[in-house]
N, C-alpha and C positions, 0 to 999 in steps of 0.2 A: 504494500500500500504506500502511496505517496502522500506525505503529510507536510503541510505548510503551517508554520507557527509564527505568529506575530508576537512581539515581546519575548523573543527567544533568550534574552539575557536575564529575565526575571526568574523568580523562584519557580512559579508554575511552568513557564515556558521552557526553561532549561531542564527542569526535572523531567517533564513529559517528553522532551526531545531525546534525552538520554535513554529513557525507558523504552520509547518506541523504536529507537535505533537498535537497542539490544534485543528487541523482539523481532528484528529483521526488516523493519520498515525504512524507507528512504525519507529523510527529513531535510527540509529547507527552512532556515530561520531568518526572520526579519527583525532587525533592531535598529535603534538610532545610532549605535556605535559602528565604527568602521571595522571593528574586529569582533568575532564571535566570542561567546563565553569560553573561557579556557577549558579545553577538553571537549568542545562541541563536536558531536559525531557526524555532522552532515555538512551540507552547503550553507552559506550565509550570504545575505545581501544587506546593505545598509539602506535604511528607509524609516521615516517617521510615519507610523501607522495612522496618525491623526491627520497627516497632510499629504503624504506621497500618493501619487497615482499608482495604485497596486494592480490595476487591471491587466497590464501587459505581463507582469510577473506571474500572476495567477494563470493567465492564458498560456504562457510558455511552460510553466511547471505542471499545469493541469493536475492539481492535487485531488485525491479522493477525500481527504479530510483537511479542514482548516481550523486550527485552534486559535481563537482570538484572545490571546493572553496578554496583550498590551493594555496598559491602563493603571489606574490607581488601586491601592489595596489597604487603605487606612481610614478608619472612622475618624480618628483624631485629626488627620490632615484635612479631611473633608470639612470639618467644623472650622478649622483655621482658615481654609481657602476653598469655599464652596464653588466658586466660579472655576478655579483651576481643576477641582475634582470633576466638575461637569465636563469640561473640555477633555480631560484625560479618559473619561468613561464614555459618555454619550457621543461626543464628536468623533472620538477614535473609532468606536464601533460602527457608526454610520458610514464613515469613510471606508472601512474594511468591507462592509456589506455592499456598498455601492461599487467597490472594486470588483467584487464577485459578480454583481449584476451586469456590469459592463464587459466583463471578461468573456461572457458567453459560456463559461464552464459551470458545472453543477456539483461542487464538493459539498459534503456535509459540513456545515459550519457549527462549531461548538463554542458557545459563549459561556465563560465562567461567571455566573451571577452570584448572588449571595443570599444566605438566610436573613440578611439584614433587611430584605424587603418585607419580612413578616413583622419586624419590630418585636414587641412582647406578645407572643401568641396567646390567645384566650385559653387554649388547651393544648396538651402534648400527648403523643407526638403530633407534630404539625404536618399536615398533608398539603399537597400542591394547590388544592382548591380553597385553602384557607384565605381569608382576606389579607391583602397586602397593606400593612399599616406601619411603614418605616418610621423610625424615630431619629434618624441622622441624615445629613445631606448624602452621605455615602449610600445609604439604603434607598433614599428617594431617587438617586441617579441610577442605581442598578434597576430599580423598577421602571424608570424611563427607558433604559436600555432594553428591557424585556418588551416594552411596547414597540420599540423600533424594530426588534427582531420579528415581531408579529407583522408589522407593516411590510417588511421586505419579503416575508414568507407569503403573506396573503396577496400582496399587490404584484410581486415579481416572481413568485414560485420558488424562492430559495428554500433549501432544506436546512433547518436549524434545530439544534438541541440547546436549550437553555438549562444549564446545570446550576442549581442553587446550592452552593458550597457552604457548609456550616463552619467547622473549625479544622483547618488543615495544618499539618506539620510534616517536616521532613528534614533530611540532613543538610540541604542547601539553604535552609531558612536561617536568617540572622535577625529576625524580629518576631513579634507577636508572642502569644502567651507561653507556649511550651519552651521556646528558645529563651525568653526572658527569665523564666524560672530556672532553667538549666544554667544560664549565665551567672545568676546569683549563687547557685549552689556550687558551681565550679570555681567561684572567685574566692577572695581571701576573707570575707566577712564570716561571722559565725551565725548570722540570722538571714532568713529570706523574708522579704516583705511583699505581701500580696496587697494590691490596691484596694480590693473590695472586701466583702465579708468572708469569702471562701465558700459560701453556699451557692454562689452563681454556678450554673451548669452549662456545659457545652457538649456538642456531639462531635467527637474527634475522628479524623480520618487521615491516614498516612497518604502522602502524595503518590506513592506507588499504587495504592488501591484506587485512587482517583484515576491515575493513568490507565490502569487495567480496565476500569469501567468505561473510559472514553474509547479505548480501542475496541471493546466489545460493542459499544453503541454505534461505532462506525459501520458495523455489519447489521445491527438489529433495528436501528432507529428508522421510523417512517420517513419516506422521502416526500419532498414537495410541501411540507408543513412545518410548523413550529411546535416542538415537543418540549414541555417544561417538566423537569425532574429534580427531585431532591438528590444531591450527591453527598452522602454522609454514611456513617456506620450504623445509625439507627439505635444508638444507645446514649443514655444521659450520664455524664460524669461531672462531679462537682470540681470546681477549680482547686479546692483544698485537697481533694483526693488525687487529682493530677499532680499537685505539688508533692504530696507525700510519696507517690509512686516514683517520681523522678528523684526525690531525696533518697529513697531506699537504694537506688541504683548509683547514686553519685556521692552523697555526703550524709550518711545516716545520722551523724551527730549534730547536725545543724538544726536550729529552731526555726519554725515557720510562724510569722506574725501576720495577722490579717488587720489591715488598717481601717477597714470598714467604710471606705470612701467610694461612692459609686462614680464610675466614669461616664461623662455625658455621651449619650448615643448608644450605650451598651445595654442590651437586653439582660434580664435577670436569668431566664432559663431557656435553653434550646434543646430540642430533641426531634429528630426527623422521622417522619413516616416514609419508609423507603420501599413500600410495596409496589409502587409504580415502576421503580428502577428494577426491582427483582423480577417483575413480570416480563420486562423486556430482555433482561440478561440474567436468567435464573442461575446460570453457572457462576456468577460473580459472588465472591465471598471475601469480605475484608479481613485482614489480619487482626488478631486480638490486640487491644490497645497496649497492654503491658509488653507484649512481644515486639510490637512496632516501635514503642518508645525505647525499649532496650537496644534495638538495632540502630535507631537514630542517635542515641546517646553515645554508643560506641564510635560512630562516625564523627560526631562532634568532638569527642575526646581525641581521636586520632589526628584530626585536623587542627586542634588547638591544645596541644599537650601542655 
């Protein structure tokens, strides 16, 4: 399979590209940098996915799958700069989709959306038909992107999968919750400070499990329509339990302190209903959280001795 990845130097793009190449697929990455990610396993072209005319690249490469991984990935940054976040998400996605439209090709386009579109769900696990009630600019802009994917699917016949990602982690990550906890535990201090109460919950998924799901969806997803799916493990884990698991693998003697301060734009509880995903790819099975964390921590440690 030929796979085109925008944002190929980011966490999701670079991780998926390496996973797909190892599975035997041909990958082409697009990023704003003149050089690919170190160790990038395929071809690379320089281009700003928000502004570049991508139609010719798509036409020439003729991908079976296009992962639109370029864009923002921070609730906090969206609150600090909502206009910049809108440009990085909605404008970028529109430019990529229009490049596909004008190319005359018909790849399956996968757009990584977010559970942030749900805000604080009324009940858990939250299914795809639950109301979208975002509570951050990031969530609102992801919801706007989902509407844009429907536009290009319904008006121009593009085949699109919108994957609502909950809480992702992996060895290439250098930000967000799991990494931030690990960084504190592997540092010199004797305590780890959690911003919230520790009772907040998330639905964690390793990037390899996400990558495996995307490759399976490339074969199973309906064509000529927009399909919305939760991409998550389907289980609820508290932030304190996550921290305790990472502590047991990293620095068992350290103390964990919960500051009890809520972060603006962050939901209290998340857990995905993944029945729609499993109906499409019943062979998909994510790795157990403890096992996936252990493998990730080993790689973090080997790269940061």
